[in-house]
C-alpha positions as CSV (number, residue, x, y, z in Angstrom):
1,Y,-3.8,77.2,75.2
2,H,-6.4,76.8,78.2
3,Q,-9.1,78.3,75.8
4,K,-7.7,76.7,72.1
5,I,-7.9,73.7,72.6
6,F,-12.0,73.9,73.7
7,E,-12.0,75.3,70.3
8,I,-13.2,72.2,66.8
9,F,-10.6,70.5,65.1
10,Q,-7.9,72.1,67.5
11,T,-5.2,69.1,69.0
12,L,-1.6,70.1,71.1
13,R,-0.4,66.7,70.3
14,E,3.2,66.1,69.7
15,Q,4.0,64.5,67.0
16,N,4.6,60.8,68.7
17,E,1.5,61.0,70.4
18,Q,-1.7,59.3,68.3
19,E,-3.7,61.0,66.0
20,S,-6.7,62.9,66.7
21,T,-9.8,64.9,65.4
22,G,-10.1,67.1,67.6
23,V,-13.5,67.5,68.3
24,G,-13.8,65.7,71.8
25,L,-13.2,68.7,74.5
26,A,-15.3,71.2,71.8
27,I,-18.3,68.8,72.1
28,V,-17.9,68.7,76.1
29,K,-17.7,72.1,76.2
30,K,-20.5,73.0,74.2
31,I,-22.9,70.1,76.2
32,I,-21.9,72.4,79.6
33,D,-22.3,75.5,77.1
34,D,-25.9,74.5,76.1
35,H,-26.7,73.7,80.2
36,Q,-25.4,77.3,81.4
37,E,-22.3,75.9,83.4
38,D,-18.8,76.0,83.5
39,I,-15.4,73.9,82.5
40,M,-12.4,74.6,83.3
41,V,-8.8,73.4,83.0
42,K,-6.0,73.4,84.6
43,S,-2.4,71.4,83.5
44,E,1.5,71.3,84.9
45,L,4.2,70.2,82.4
46,G,5.2,67.1,83.1
47,K,2.8,66.0,85.3
48,G,-0.8,65.8,83.9
49,T,-3.9,68.1,83.5
50,E,-6.9,68.1,85.4
51,F,-10.3,69.3,83.9
52,I,-12.8,71.0,86.2
53,F,-16.6,71.0,85.9
54,T,-19.5,72.6,87.4
55,W,-22.7,70.6,86.7
56,R,-26.2,72.1,89.2
57,N,-27.9,69.0,90.3
58,N,-31.6,70.7,89.0
C-alpha cells in the first residue's frame, strides 16, 4: 500500500474513520517530484506511520 497512498483519490481508512478525499498525499508527492526530491513512508500496524522526505536547500 505504500505506493498506492500517493495516488490521487486513494484512501486506506477504516469504515469508522473520518472521510477523506484522498488528494493530500498525491499533492505532496507531486510537489516533491516536481522539485526532484524523494518521499518515503514507513508504517507499523498499531504503532503509526512516518513520512520522510528530502528537500535540498539550494
